[in-house]
C-alpha positions as CSV (number, residue, x, y, z in Angstrom):
1,X,41.2,-68.1,133.6
2,X,41.6,-65.6,130.8
3,X,39.8,-62.3,131.3
4,X,37.5,-61.1,128.6
5,X,39.7,-58.1,127.8
6,X,42.8,-60.2,127.4
7,X,41.0,-62.7,125.2
8,X,39.8,-59.9,122.8
9,X,43.4,-58.6,122.5
10,X,44.7,-62.1,121.8
11,X,42.1,-62.7,119.1
12,X,42.9,-59.4,117.4
13,X,46.6,-60.1,117.3
14,X,46.0,-63.6,115.8
15,X,43.9,-62.1,113.0
16,X,46.5,-59.5,112.2
17,X,49.2,-62.1,111.9
18,X,47.1,-64.3,109.6
19,X,46.1,-61.4,107.3
20,X,48.0,-61.3,103.9
21,X,50.5,-58.4,103.5
22,X,48.8,-57.2,100.3
23,X,45.3,-56.8,98.9
24,X,43.6,-59.9,97.4
25,X,42.1,-57.7,94.6
26,X,44.0,-58.3,91.2
27,X,46.3,-55.4,90.4
28,X,46.3,-53.9,86.9
29,X,49.5,-54.3,85.1
30,X,51.5,-51.0,84.8
31,X,50.8,-49.3,81.5
32,X,47.8,-51.6,80.6
33,X,45.4,-49.9,78.2
34,X,41.7,-49.9,78.9
35,X,39.4,-48.2,76.4
36,X,41.7,-45.4,75.6
37,X,43.2,-45.0,79.1
38,X,46.5,-46.0,80.8
39,X,46.1,-47.8,84.2
40,X,49.1,-47.4,86.6
41,X,49.6,-48.8,90.1
42,X,51.1,-46.9,93.0
43,X,51.8,-47.8,96.6
44,X,51.2,-45.0,99.1
45,X,53.1,-46.4,102.1
46,X,55.4,-49.1,103.5
47,X,55.2,-52.7,102.4
48,X,52.0,-54.2,103.6
49,X,49.9,-51.2,102.6
50,X,47.3,-52.1,100.0
51,X,48.2,-50.8,96.5
52,X,46.0,-48.2,94.9
53,X,45.3,-48.0,91.2
54,X,45.0,-44.7,89.4
55,X,43.5,-44.2,85.9
56,X,45.3,-41.7,83.9
57,X,43.7,-40.2,80.8
58,X,46.3,-40.9,78.1
59,X,46.1,-43.2,75.1
60,X,48.5,-46.1,75.0
61,X,51.2,-45.9,72.3
62,X,49.8,-48.9,70.5
63,X,46.4,-47.3,70.2
64,X,47.7,-43.9,69.0
65,X,46.6,-43.0,65.4
66,X,49.2,-43.0,62.7
67,X,48.0,-39.6,61.3
68,X,46.6,-36.5,62.8
69,X,42.8,-36.4,62.8
70,X,43.0,-32.6,62.1
71,X,41.8,-31.9,58.5
72,X,44.7,-30.9,56.3
73,X,44.7,-27.4,54.7
74,X,44.5,-27.4,50.9
75,X,47.7,-26.6,49.1
76,X,48.2,-23.2,47.6
77,X,48.1,-24.8,44.1
78,X,44.7,-26.5,44.7
79,X,43.3,-23.3,46.2
80,X,44.5,-21.2,43.2
81,X,42.9,-23.7,40.8
82,X,39.6,-23.6,42.7
83,X,39.7,-19.8,42.7
84,X,40.2,-19.7,38.9
85,X,37.4,-22.1,38.4
86,X,35.1,-20.0,40.5
87,X,36.1,-16.9,38.5
88,X,35.4,-18.7,35.3
89,X,32.0,-19.8,36.4
90,X,31.2,-16.2,37.4
91,X,32.1,-15.1,33.9
92,X,29.6,-17.5,32.3
93,X,30.4,-21.2,32.4
94,X,27.7,-23.4,30.9
95,X,27.0,-27.1,30.5
96,X,28.6,-27.9,33.9
97,X,32.2,-27.1,33.1
98,X,34.2,-23.8,33.3
99,X,35.9,-24.7,30.1
100,X,32.7,-24.0,28.1
101,X,31.9,-20.3,28.2
102,X,28.7,-18.9,27.0
103,X,25.0,-18.3,27.7
104,X,22.3,-20.7,28.7
105,X,19.2,-20.5,26.4
106,X,17.3,-23.5,27.7
107,X,15.0,-24.2,24.7
108,X,15.2,-22.7,21.2
109,X,12.0,-23.1,19.3
110,X,12.0,-23.6,15.5
111,X,9.5,-24.3,12.8
112,X,8.6,-27.9,12.1
113,X,11.0,-30.3,13.5
114,X,13.7,-27.6,14.1
115,X,14.6,-26.5,17.6
116,X,17.1,-27.1,20.3
117,X,16.6,-28.6,23.8
118,X,19.1,-27.8,26.5
119,X,20.5,-25.1,24.3
120,X,23.5,-22.8,24.9
121,X,25.1,-20.0,23.0
122,X,28.9,-20.8,23.2
123,X,31.6,-18.2,22.8
124,X,34.7,-20.3,23.8
125,X,35.8,-23.8,24.6
126,X,39.0,-24.7,26.5
127,X,40.2,-21.1,26.2
128,X,39.7,-21.1,22.4
129,X,37.3,-18.4,21.1
130,X,34.7,-19.1,18.5
131,X,34.7,-16.6,15.7
132,X,30.9,-16.3,16.1
133,X,28.9,-17.3,19.1
134,X,27.3,-20.6,18.2
135,X,24.0,-22.1,19.3
136,X,24.0,-25.9,20.1
137,X,22.9,-28.3,22.7
138,X,25.1,-29.1,25.7
139,X,26.1,-32.5,24.5
140,X,27.5,-31.0,21.3
141,X,29.3,-28.3,23.2
142,X,30.9,-30.8,25.5
143,X,32.1,-33.0,22.6
144,X,33.5,-29.9,20.9
145,X,35.2,-28.8,24.1
146,X,36.8,-32.3,24.5
147,X,38.0,-32.3,20.8
148,X,39.6,-28.9,21.1
149,X,41.3,-29.8,24.3
150,X,42.5,-33.2,23.3
151,X,43.1,-32.8,19.6
152,X,43.1,-29.3,18.0
153,X,45.2,-27.6,20.7
154,X,47.8,-30.3,21.0
155,X,48.2,-30.6,17.2
156,X,48.7,-26.9,16.8
157,X,50.6,-26.1,20.0
158,X,53.9,-25.5,18.3
159,X,52.5,-23.3,15.5
160,X,52.2,-19.5,15.9
161,X,51.9,-19.7,19.7
162,X,49.1,-22.2,19.6
163,X,45.4,-22.2,18.8
164,X,43.5,-19.0,19.6
165,X,40.2,-19.1,17.6
166,X,38.0,-21.5,15.7
167,X,36.6,-20.0,12.4
168,X,32.9,-21.1,12.6
169,X,31.2,-21.3,9.2
170,X,27.8,-22.5,10.5
171,X,26.0,-23.6,13.7
172,X,22.3,-23.8,14.4
173,X,20.1,-23.1,11.4
174,X,16.7,-24.6,10.5
175,X,17.5,-26.0,7.0
176,X,17.9,-29.2,5.0
177,X,21.2,-31.0,4.6
178,X,23.8,-29.2,2.6
179,X,21.4,-26.3,2.3
180,X,19.5,-28.2,-0.3
181,X,15.7,-27.6,-0.8
182,X,13.7,-30.7,0.0
183,X,16.6,-32.5,1.7
184,X,16.2,-34.2,5.0
185,X,16.6,-31.9,8.1
186,X,20.2,-31.2,8.8
187,X,21.6,-31.8,12.3
188,X,22.2,-28.1,12.3
189,X,18.4,-27.7,12.6
190,X,18.6,-29.6,15.9
191,X,21.5,-27.8,17.4
192,X,23.8,-30.8,17.1
193,X,26.3,-29.5,14.5
194,X,29.0,-27.0,13.9
195,X,31.1,-26.2,10.7
196,X,34.7,-25.1,11.1
197,X,36.4,-23.5,8.1
198,X,39.8,-22.6,9.7
199,X,42.0,-22.3,12.8
200,X,43.5,-19.0,13.8
201,X,46.8,-19.0,15.8
202,X,47.9,-16.6,18.5
203,X,50.2,-14.8,16.0
204,X,47.1,-14.0,13.9
205,X,47.7,-16.5,11.1
206,X,44.7,-18.6,10.0
207,X,45.1,-22.1,8.7
208,X,42.3,-22.5,6.1
209,X,40.7,-25.9,5.6
210,X,40.3,-25.1,1.9
211,X,43.9,-24.0,1.3
212,X,45.6,-26.1,3.8
213,X,44.1,-29.6,3.3
214,X,46.5,-30.5,0.5
215,X,49.4,-28.4,1.6
216,X,52.7,-30.1,2.8
217,X,52.8,-27.7,5.7
218,X,49.3,-27.9,7.2
219,X,47.7,-30.9,5.5
220,X,49.0,-33.5,8.0
221,X,47.8,-31.4,10.9
222,X,44.3,-30.9,9.4
223,X,44.0,-34.6,8.6
224,X,45.0,-35.5,12.1
225,X,42.4,-33.3,13.6
226,X,39.8,-34.6,11.2
227,X,40.6,-38.2,12.0
228,X,40.6,-37.6,15.8
229,X,37.1,-36.0,15.6
230,X,35.8,-39.3,14.3
231,X,34.3,-41.2,17.3
232,X,33.6,-38.4,19.6
233,X,31.4,-36.9,16.9
234,X,28.9,-39.1,15.2
235,X,29.4,-37.5,11.8
236,X,32.7,-36.0,10.5
237,X,32.9,-34.6,7.0
238,X,35.7,-32.6,5.2
239,X,37.4,-32.1,1.9
240,X,37.1,-35.2,-0.2
241,X,33.8,-36.3,1.3
242,X,31.7,-34.4,-1.3
243,X,31.6,-31.1,-3.1
244,X,29.7,-29.5,-0.2
245,X,32.5,-29.9,2.4
246,X,35.6,-28.9,0.4
247,X,36.2,-25.8,2.5
248,X,35.2,-26.8,6.0
249,X,34.9,-29.6,8.6
250,X,31.3,-30.6,9.5
251,X,31.0,-32.1,12.9
252,X,27.7,-33.3,14.5
253,X,26.7,-35.6,17.4
254,X,24.2,-37.7,15.5
255,X,24.5,-41.4,16.4
256,X,24.2,-44.4,14.1
257,X,23.8,-48.1,14.8
258,X,26.8,-48.8,12.6
259,X,29.0,-46.3,14.5
260,X,30.4,-42.9,13.4
261,X,30.2,-41.8,9.8
262,X,33.5,-40.1,8.8
263,X,34.5,-39.0,5.3
């Protein structure tokens, strides 16, 4: 007859022999990535000791970003450009661009139908000075600025060091067309027009519309600038259009259903 103590020892030995030599819990594969972590498996003892899994905080290689998430510093060139633009604004930029320098007037009242809404007094566009500060609305100032930057400056860039000043013959004035009594109100009376009689270069020489239009030297340049103003401006008049515009270009931002009027 087996004694109770011997029976207990026998049952314990049988259970130990039947037990598996490793844990039945599934083991994580070495290096497996779970939600941004790496799971590794280590054994802390001789064979038969259950394995322990450790979670290490490290992103798997396949999940690592291609680029650093740290914001890049702006290049020196970009920073210098931004600094110059801030300086220009501080000096008096108007109409939302540092290329147009002047003074904001808001509204200019005039008699009858005259007057300017969103008015500015412009002294320079795209680095080119106006011979007299000119009153106009912002839309006209923006078109003038674009024409100077894209047409007048490139056309004259190889003459006398480039364009330095626009010779302004007229800007805002409450008057009829061509200064004629009883004529319809001019676009000048609405702040939508500017007249240019010449182009002064950096060396001091002035190309006159009157004298240069038919000259072999400056005629092609003046005709190119006149032609390229057509479209951006609604009305473009110059020598040959009529007797009133033989000595200057008239530009205005009036719009017509048939398109720009250019002569």
